SESE-802867 format. One record per residue (C-alpha): residue number from 0; x, y, z. Coordinates in steps of 0.02 Angstrom, whole numbers, always signed. Example, Ala and Ser with C-alpha at 12.3 -4.5 7.8 and 13.67 -1.06 7.14 Angstrom:
% SESE-802867
+-----+--------+--------+--------+
! pos !     c1 !     c2 !     c3 !
+-----+--------+--------+--------+
!   0 !   +615 !   -225 !   +390 !
!   1 !   +684 !    -53 !   +357 !
+-----+--------+--------+--------+
//
This chain:
% SESE-802867
+-----+--------+--------+--------+
! pos !     c1 !     c2 !     c3 !
+-----+--------+--------+--------+
!   0 !     +0 !     +0 !     +0 !
!   1 !   +147 !   +116 !    +26 !
!   2 !   +157 !   +152 !   -161 !
!   3 !    -21 !   +217 !   -173 !
!   4 !    -33 !   +316 !    -10 !
!   5 !    -41 !   +483 !   -102 !
!   6 !   -180 !   +418 !   -216 !
!   7 !   -278 !   +356 !    -66 !
!   8 !   -257 !   +524 !    +20 !
!   9 !   -323 !   +612 !   -134 !
!  10 !   -482 !   +508 !   -129 !
!  11 !   -499 !   +529 !    +59 !
!  12 !   -486 !   +719 !    +48 !
!  13 !   -607 !   +726 !   -100 !
!  14 !   -749 !   +666 !    +10 !
!  15 !   -795 !   +537 !   -121 !
!  16 !   -787 !   +347 !   -110 !
!  17 !   -662 !   +235 !   -196 !
!  18 !   -619 !    +53 !   -173 !
!  19 !   -467 !    -32 !    -98 !
!  20 !   -407 !   -209 !   -132 !
!  21 !   -269 !   -283 !    -25 !
!  22 !   -176 !   -445 !    -56 !
!  23 !   -183 !   -530 !   +113 !
!  24 !   -111 !   -699 !    +66 !
!  25 !    -20 !   -772 !    -85 !
!  26 !     +4 !   -959 !   -104 !
!  27 !   +111 !  -1036 !   -239 !
!  28 !   +185 !   -929 !   -378 !
!  29 !   +135 !   -747 !   -360 !
!  30 !   +225 !   -592 !   -427 !
!  31 !   +170 !   -481 !   -281 !
!  32 !   +195 !   -500 !    -93 !
!  33 !    +60 !   -492 !    +40 !
!  34 !    +16 !   -311 !    +79 !
!  35 !    +15 !   -257 !   -103 !
!  36 !   -136 !   -149 !   -139 !
!  37 !   -241 !    -82 !   -282 !
!  38 !   -358 !    +68 !   -273 !
!  39 !   -501 !   +112 !   -388 !
!  40 !   -548 !   +296 !   -372 !
!  41 !   -720 !   +373 !   -393 !
!  42 !   -691 !   +393 !   -580 !
!  43 !   -644 !   +210 !   -600 !
!  44 !   -458 !   +240 !   -623 !
!  45 !   -339 !   +107 !   -555 !
!  46 !   -183 !   +138 !   -450 !
!  47 !    -67 !     +3 !   -385 !
!  48 !    -77 !   -185 !   -410 !
!  49 !   -108 !   -346 !   -316 !
!  50 !    -55 !   -469 !   -450 !
!  51 !    +45 !   -377 !   -585 !
!  52 !    -88 !   -418 !   -713 !
!  53 !   -140 !   -598 !   -677 !
!  54 !   -303 !   -562 !   -586 !
!  55 !   -319 !   -374 !   -605 !
!  56 !   -480 !   -375 !   -706 !
!  57 !   -567 !   -492 !   -584 !
!  58 !   -503 !   -393 !   -434 !
!  59 !   -564 !   -232 !   -517 !
!  60 !   -739 !   -305 !   -531 !
!  61 !   -734 !   -360 !   -349 !
!  62 !   -677 !   -187 !   -291 !
!  63 !   -808 !    -93 !   -391 !
!  64 !   -940 !   -211 !   -322 !
!  65 !   -882 !   -168 !   -145 !
!  66 !   -899 !    +17 !   -186 !
!  67 !  -1072 !     -8 !   -262 !
!  68 !  -1142 !   -115 !   -120 !
!  69 !  -1040 !    -50 !    +26 !
!  70 !   -993 !   -230 !    +67 !
!  71 !   -821 !   -284 !   +125 !
!  72 !   -762 !   -458 !    +86 !
!  73 !   -625 !   -585 !    +60 !
!  74 !   -605 !   -657 !   -115 !
!  75 !   -499 !   -800 !   -181 !
!  76 !   -424 !   -795 !   -355 !
!  77 !   -331 !   -938 !   -436 !
!  78 !   -306 !  -1026 !   -603 !
!  79 !   -474 !  -1032 !   -689 !
!  80 !   -549 !   -919 !   -555 !
!  81 !   -507 !   -739 !   -591 !
!  82 !   -336 !   -763 !   -671 !
!  83 !   -386 !   -673 !   -827 !
!  84 !   -225 !   -683 !   -929 !
!  85 !   -182 !   -864 !   -963 !
!  86 !    -25 !   -813 !  -1056 !
!  87 !    +51 !   -755 !   -892 !
!  88 !   +140 !   -873 !   -772 !
!  89 !    +29 !   -845 !   -621 !
!  90 !    -13 !  -1016 !   -552 !
!  91 !    -33 !   -966 !   -370 !
!  92 !   -187 !   -928 !   -267 !
!  93 !   -223 !   -751 !   -209 !
!  94 !   -332 !   -703 !    -62 !
!  95 !   -386 !   -522 !    -84 !
!  96 !   -487 !   -414 !    +35 !
!  97 !   -595 !   -279 !    -45 !
!  98 !   -676 !   -132 !    +43 !
!  99 !   -749 !    +39 !     +6 !
! 100 !   -627 !   +178 !    +47 !
! 101 !   -674 !   +354 !   +103 !
! 102 !   -672 !   +470 !   +252 !
! 103 !   -818 !   +375 !   +326 !
! 104 !   -746 !   +202 !   +297 !
! 105 !   -568 !   +237 !   +357 !
! 106 !   -567 !   +399 !   +460 !
! 107 !   -394 !   +363 !   +533 !
! 108 !   -307 !   +348 !   +365 !
! 109 !   -223 !   +522 !   +363 !
! 110 !   -134 !   +475 !   +525 !
! 111 !    -71 !   +314 !   +444 !
! 112 !    -14 !   +411 !   +290 !
! 113 !    +77 !   +540 !   +398 !
! 114 !   +171 !   +402 !   +490 !
! 115 !   +222 !   +321 !   +326 !
! 116 !   +279 !   +487 !   +254 !
! 117 !   +379 !   +526 !   +411 !
! 118 !   +458 !   +352 !   +404 !
! 119 !   +383 !   +304 !   +573 !
! 120 !   +332 !   +127 !   +615 !
! 121 !   +145 !   +100 !   +596 !
! 122 !    +41 !    -59 !   +585 !
! 123 !   -138 !    -75 !   +523 !
! 124 !   -244 !   -221 !   +584 !
! 125 !   -395 !   -256 !   +475 !
! 126 !   -533 !   -382 !   +511 !
! 127 !   -553 !   -472 !   +344 !
! 128 !   -672 !   -608 !   +405 !
! 129 !   -785 !   -622 !   +558 !
! 130 !   -943 !   -717 !   +600 !
! 131 !  -1024 !   -548 !   +629 !
! 132 !  -1024 !   -459 !   +459 !
! 133 !  -1032 !   -288 !   +543 !
! 134 !   -858 !   -316 !   +615 !
! 135 !   -778 !   -351 !   +446 !
! 136 !   -673 !   -205 !   +386 !
! 137 !   -638 !   -130 !   +556 !
! 138 !   -463 !    -56 !   +573 !
! 139 !   -347 !    -41 !   +721 !
! 140 !   -189 !    +66 !   +712 !
! 141 !    -34 !    +40 !   +820 !
! 142 !   +148 !    +94 !   +819 !
! 143 !   +207 !    -80 !   +866 !
! 144 !   +308 !   -179 !   +739 !
! 145 !   +237 !   -342 !   +674 !
! 146 !   +258 !   -453 !   +524 !
! 147 !   +145 !   -426 !   +375 !
! 148 !    +32 !   -579 !   +379 !
! 149 !   -143 !   -650 !   +387 !
! 150 !   -182 !   -711 !   +563 !
! 151 !   -319 !   -841 !   +585 !
! 152 !   -412 !   -832 !   +752 !
! 153 !   -555 !   -945 !   +811 !
! 154 !   -692 !   -823 !   +759 !
! 155 !   -604 !   -704 !   +640 !
! 156 !   -461 !   -676 !   +518 !
! 157 !   -353 !   -522 !   +544 !
! 158 !   -235 !   -451 !   +413 !
! 159 !    -84 !   -368 !   +491 !
! 160 !     -4 !   -241 !   +375 !
! 161 !   +155 !   -172 !   +452 !
! 162 !   +245 !    -22 !   +378 !
! 163 !   +420 !    -24 !   +447 !
! 164 !   +544 !   +117 !   +435 !
! 165 !   +628 !    +98 !   +264 !
! 166 !   +802 !    +22 !   +257 !
! 167 !   +943 !   +147 !   +259 !
! 168 !  +1083 !   +166 !   +131 !
! 169 !  +1231 !   +276 !   +178 !
! 170 !  +1329 !   +332 !    +26 !
! 171 !  +1503 !   +397 !    +60 !
! 172 !  +1560 !   +523 !    -69 !
! 173 !  +1458 !   +656 !   -159 !
! 174 !  +1480 !   +634 !   -346 !
! 175 !  +1391 !   +577 !   -505 !
! 176 !  +1396 !   +395 !   -450 !
! 177 !  +1314 !   +442 !   -284 !
! 178 !  +1172 !   +532 !   -374 !
! 179 !  +1140 !   +386 !   -490 !
! 180 !  +1145 !   +259 !   -348 !
! 181 !  +1029 !   +364 !   -241 !
! 182 !   +902 !   +370 !   -381 !
! 183 !   +912 !   +183 !   -407 !
! 184 !   +897 !   +127 !   -227 !
! 185 !   +754 !   +244 !   -187 !
! 186 !   +656 !   +139 !   -311 !
! 187 !   +696 !     -9 !   -198 !
! 188 !   +622 !    +80 !    -47 !
! 189 !   +782 !   +143 !    +35 !
! 190 !   +801 !   +307 !   +125 !
! 191 !   +968 !   +379 !    +73 !
! 192 !  +1101 !   +479 !   +163 !
! 193 !  +1248 !   +551 !    +66 !
! 194 !  +1396 !   +594 !   +176 !
! 195 !  +1547 !   +694 !   +121 !
! 196 !  +1667 !   +804 !   +220 !
! 197 !  +1678 !   +929 !    +76 !
! 198 !  +1539 !  +1060 !    +86 !
! 199 !  +1571 !  +1115 !    -93 !
! 200 !  +1515 !   +946 !   -158 !
! 201 !  +1391 !   +895 !    -23 !
! 202 !  +1250 !  +1007 !    -81 !
! 203 !  +1073 !   +958 !    -29 !
! 204 !  +1002 !  +1033 !   -188 !
! 205 !  +1103 !   +913 !   -295 !
! 206 !  +1025 !   +759 !   -214 !
! 207 !   +836 !   +782 !   -201 !
! 208 !   +749 !   +664 !    -82 !
! 209 !   +911 !   +623 !     +9 !
! 210 !   +982 !   +674 !   +176 !
! 211 !  +1149 !   +759 !   +143 !
! 212 !  +1274 !   +763 !   +286 !
! 213 !  +1433 !   +868 !   +284 !
! 214 !  +1550 !   +775 !   +401 !
! 215 !  +1692 !   +651 !   +400 !
! 216 !  +1607 !   +487 !   +354 !
! 217 !  +1686 !   +383 !   +493 !
! 218 !  +1629 !   +511 !   +622 !
! 219 !  +1453 !   +510 !   +553 !
! 220 !  +1446 !   +319 !   +556 !
! 221 !  +1509 !   +316 !   +735 !
! 222 !  +1374 !   +440 !   +784 !
! 223 !  +1239 !   +336 !   +700 !
! 224 !  +1301 !   +178 !   +786 !
! 225 !  +1305 !   +261 !   +956 !
! 226 !  +1125 !   +319 !   +930 !
! 227 !  +1069 !   +141 !   +891 !
! 228 !  +1028 !   +186 !   +710 !
! 229 !  +1130 !    +45 !   +630 !
! 230 !  +1053 !   -128 !   +607 !
! 231 !  +1045 !   -272 !   +484 !
! 232 !   +945 !   -169 !   +359 !
! 233 !  +1079 !    -34 !   +350 !
! 234 !  +1193 !    -30 !   +198 !
! 235 !  +1351 !    +72 !   +169 !
! 236 !  +1427 !   +103 !     -2 !
! 237 !  +1591 !   +197 !    -21 !
! 238 !  +1607 !   +296 !   -182 !
! 239 !  +1736 !   +425 !   -129 !
! 240 !  +1890 !   +353 !   -219 !
! 241 !  +1994 !   +435 !    -83 !
! 242 !  +2088 !   +334 !    +47 !
! 243 !  +2087 !   +472 !   +177 !
! 244 !  +1898 !   +458 !   +183 !
! 245 !  +1867 !   +276 !   +146 !
! 246 !  +1996 !   +188 !   +256 !
! 247 !  +1938 !   +271 !   +420 !
! 248 !  +1758 !   +239 !   +368 !
! 249 !  +1788 !    +56 !   +325 !
! 250 !  +1885 !    +34 !   +487 !
! 251 !  +1729 !    +86 !   +583 !
! 252 !  +1608 !     -9 !   +470 !
! 253 !  +1701 !   -175 !   +480 !
! 254 !  +1688 !   -169 !   +669 !
! 255 !  +1498 !   -157 !   +660 !
! 256 !  +1420 !   -331 !   +655 !
! 257 !  +1248 !   -263 !   +614 !
! 258 !  +1277 !   -199 !   +437 !
! 259 !  +1177 !   -288 !   +303 !
! 260 !  +1288 !   -235 !   +158 !
! 261 !  +1457 !   -150 !   +145 !
! 262 !  +1539 !   -108 !    -21 !
! 263 !  +1669 !     +5 !    -97 !
! 264 !  +1686 !    +59 !   -278 !
! 265 !  +1853 !    +62 !   -367 !
! 266 !  +1973 !    -23 !   -484 !
! 267 !  +2063 !   -187 !   -450 !
! 268 !  +2219 !    -91 !   -402 !
! 269 !  +2118 !    +17 !   -283 !
! 270 !  +2045 !   -141 !   -208 !
! 271 !  +2220 !   -214 !   -176 !
! 272 !  +2280 !    -53 !    -93 !
! 273 !  +2120 !    -46 !     +9 !
! 274 !  +2144 !   -223 !    +75 !
! 275 !  +2327 !   -190 !   +114 !
! 276 !  +2282 !    -38 !   +218 !
! 277 !  +2145 !   -131 !   +311 !
! 278 !  +2256 !   -282 !   +342 !
! 279 !  +2387 !   -165 !   +413 !
! 280 !  +2250 !   -103 !   +529 !
! 281 !  +2229 !   -279 !   +599 !
! 282 !  +2082 !   -349 !   +501 !
! 283 !  +2089 !   -534 !   +458 !
! 284 !  +2028 !   -618 !   +298 !
! 285 !  +1861 !   -672 !   +372 !
! 286 !  +1818 !   -494 !   +422 !
! 287 !  +1875 !   -422 !   +256 !
! 288 !  +1764 !   -548 !   +165 !
! 289 !  +1616 !   -444 !   +226 !
! 290 !  +1672 !   -303 !   +112 !
! 291 !  +1606 !   -312 !    -67 !
! 292 !  +1749 !   -235 !   -163 !
! 293 !  +1748 !   -187 !   -302 !
! 294 !  +1563 !   -152 !   -276 !
! 295 !  +1427 !   -220 !   -388 !
! 296 !  +1387 !   -368 !   -501 !
! 297 !  +1479 !   -394 !   -665 !
! 298 !  +1358 !   -312 !   -787 !
! 299 !  +1490 !   -229 !   -894 !
! 300 !  +1441 !    -62 !   -817 !
! 301 !  +1535 !    +94 !   -870 !
! 302 !  +1427 !   +247 !   -838 !
! 303 !  +1367 !   +305 !   -666 !
! 304 !  +1190 !   +248 !   -708 !
! 305 !  +1249 !    +75 !   -761 !
! 306 !  +1361 !    +61 !   -609 !
! 307 !  +1214 !   +107 !   -498 !
! 308 !  +1113 !    -38 !   -570 !
! 309 !  +1258 !   -158 !   -539 !
! 310 !  +1278 !   -102 !   -358 !
! 311 !  +1090 !    -99 !   -325 !
! 312 !  +1076 !   -276 !   -393 !
! 313 !  +1212 !   -339 !   -276 !
! 314 !  +1131 !   -245 !   -131 !
! 315 !   +962 !   -323 !   -168 !
! 316 !  +1038 !   -497 !   -180 !
! 317 !  +1124 !   -472 !    -11 !
! 318 !   +962 !   -407 !    +67 !
! 319 !   +862 !   -556 !     +5 !
! 320 !   +995 !   -689 !    +31 !
! 321 !   +992 !   -728 !   -155 !
! 322 !  +1130 !   -799 !   -265 !
! 323 !  +1125 !   -666 !   -403 !
! 324 !  +1135 !   -807 !   -532 !
! 325 !  +1043 !   -784 !   -697 !
! 326 !   +864 !   -844 !   -680 !
! 327 !   +886 !   -942 !   -842 !
! 328 !  +1015 !  -1053 !   -756 !
! 329 !   +903 !  -1095 !   -608 !
! 330 !   +757 !  -1213 !   -585 !
! 331 !   +691 !  -1140 !   -422 !
! 332 !   +527 !  -1040 !   -422 !
! 333 !   +543 !   -865 !   -495 !
! 334 !   +442 !   -779 !   -359 !
! 335 !   +508 !   -798 !   -183 !
! 336 !   +414 !   -702 !    -49 !
! 337 !   +494 !   -722 !   +121 !
! 338 !   +413 !   -644 !   +273 !
! 339 !   +432 !   -460 !   +237 !
! 340 !   +384 !   -306 !   +334 !
! 341 !   +322 !   -196 !   +194 !
+-----+--------+--------+--------+
//
């Protein structure tokens, strides 16, 4: 739902009624994870997706029916039952909850939207089935963190949709590569900080949507660690190409067990000199193996934009525990949806 929050707010503030469909459970092969949402506004326009095309037409009909009747309900779509495009590889089963959406139906929604925009933890509990039909569709909002999942209780089913604070990428070095990487990873849901000790280059206006910090990178990382802001979802990518910035920073980063991804851009020669400096600082081979250097997958990248794709791909593989092998060489299912907090 995060991707369509602004569209939902527009409908809410209009005073009119739209419809909201939420994927509450996906079994088998499904291109979208639980929590994905699709909205139909008062004009019938669609925003978002619950199945990337497989069941969209059937879900659209179910949503518009909810708007027309005012009824909330749980629907199941599968092969031969709402999967409208047989040319697509969508063999899973989708459980989708549909409900009317407006000020009257979801009065607390602006508070949820504000928390999401401010990157605060917020969780929405929705009753998607109950023996009393009047209870279906009720929402409860909390700031506690939970997994995004469908919970079956003796007399009701509750969908728990948890919006965690986005993962954090710290980019060291303000340059063209930093701008391209920031653009790329924001598409993956990261909040981005660009840190550089040079105020001439670390200009907030040059990196829209990013936090820009003018400080020595190692000092900034130490401050973040001391404040408890570093965890397994935090990534650090060094793009400075300058040993006086990167070696102190990597010395701090390699001592943090919580980092989810640590990488440094540079040539093979730069990589050798980097390892020599870190080995001289006392780091052993096992610790240095945590550093992805040179950063990125081998995509033949040359430009900043291409390099950003290569680094983002490696970052995503590290985040998901994936092999980064070509899909054509694998026989495992294409869509893997671990338990995610969306």
